[in-house]
C-alpha positions, 0 to 999 in steps of 0.5 A: 823746801827746808827740812825744818818746814815740816816742824811748823803747823802752817806748812801742814795746814797749807798742804791739807787745805789746798792739796789734800782735801780738794784734790786727793779727797775731792771734798766739797767746798763746804766741807773744806771751809768747815774744817778750815774754820774749825782749825782756825778756831783752834789756832785762835785759842792757841794764841790766847794760851801764849802760842805764836801762830806764825811760828807754831810747831806741830808738837805744840798742839798737845792733847791738853791744849785741845781738851782745854779748847773743847771745854772752852767751846762749851763753856765760853762759846756755849757750843753744843756737844755736837758742835764740840765733837765736830771740831774734834773730828776736824782736828783728828782729820788734820792730825791723821793727815800729818802723821800719814805724811810724816811718820815722826808725828805718829805718836803725836797723832796717837795722843790726839786721837785718844781724845774721845767724842763726848756723849750726852749723859744718860738719865734714869726713867722708871728705873731704866737708863735712857739717852738724854734727849734735848728738846725745846718748848714753844716758848723757848723756840720763840725766845730763840727766834727773838734773840737776833738783833734785827736792826743790824744786817747780821742780825737780819741774816741770822733771823732769816736763817733761824726762821728758815730752819724753823720753817723747813726743819732742814739739816745744817748741812742741807741749809749750808749747801743751798743756792739761790737757784734752789728757790722755786716760784709758784703760780703767782711768780713769787718764791714759794718753795725750796728744793732740798738736796739731802742724804743719799742725793735724795731731793724733797721740796719744802713749802716756804711761809710768806713770812720766811720768803719776805725775810729771804728777799733782801739776800737773794738778788744775786747769781742763782749759783751763789749760796743762799746763806752767807756769813758775816764776811759774805762767804758761804756759811758752813755747817759749823757756822750754822751750829755756832750761830744757833748756839750764840743766839741760844745763849742770848735767849737763855738770859730771858728764858733761863730753861734754855741754858740747860739745853744744848740748842742746835740746828738738830734740836730745831729739826726735832722741834719741827718734826714733833709739831709737824709744822708743814705750813703756817 
């Protein structure tokens, strides 16, 4: 290893993703993939700003670049505040690893760490300031579900995942970790429910609508230990990927339902919608 190797982002990315996260931290594949995707997005953005990915130096990843990247996610990619904050968390984690491994980058990390998470702007109701809570109306949810182009394979996958979220109200992390083996059959021998592994290793069983099962069937003729939901590259979709998918279709839905444009639509908002309407069956 050359002494100058530590100047390059690529050197640290390889160690971070291949050694630190899976071995030192023993993190799950989904978590590693999520952080990898977030950092990959940052590098792609850096390239649009004239940075050379092959020879990108650590100190070229400046606080200004990251702030511009986060603004880009919200404005151009229509990502929610939560998605924006998740990307920032991945960047902070990577920067902390670099600074911990190589003290010369401590001040660099300090500047990046000073970039704060973004909070929803509070609003005033009856003279009281309360947090702004985003929610979807029924017609807005319908517009979101109608957004994917079901004539394409990717559109069909996205629609199946949106319907699954709408049916079950699961968290994005829970949907990302599901395997085909989590699907269960009923007395008829057909898939009728799914076992969800939630926070604290708690499990719950959610019934599936016939319409949801019909959408999932084309994608489950695989090994039971494979992930249920895949991305466009036929790799397990990540929590970040699910947030991006929802944001992308929300942006499309806003063209026919303009009220959606003012809301940071996310899997969490869908979960709130399901809980509000207490949709246990259809």
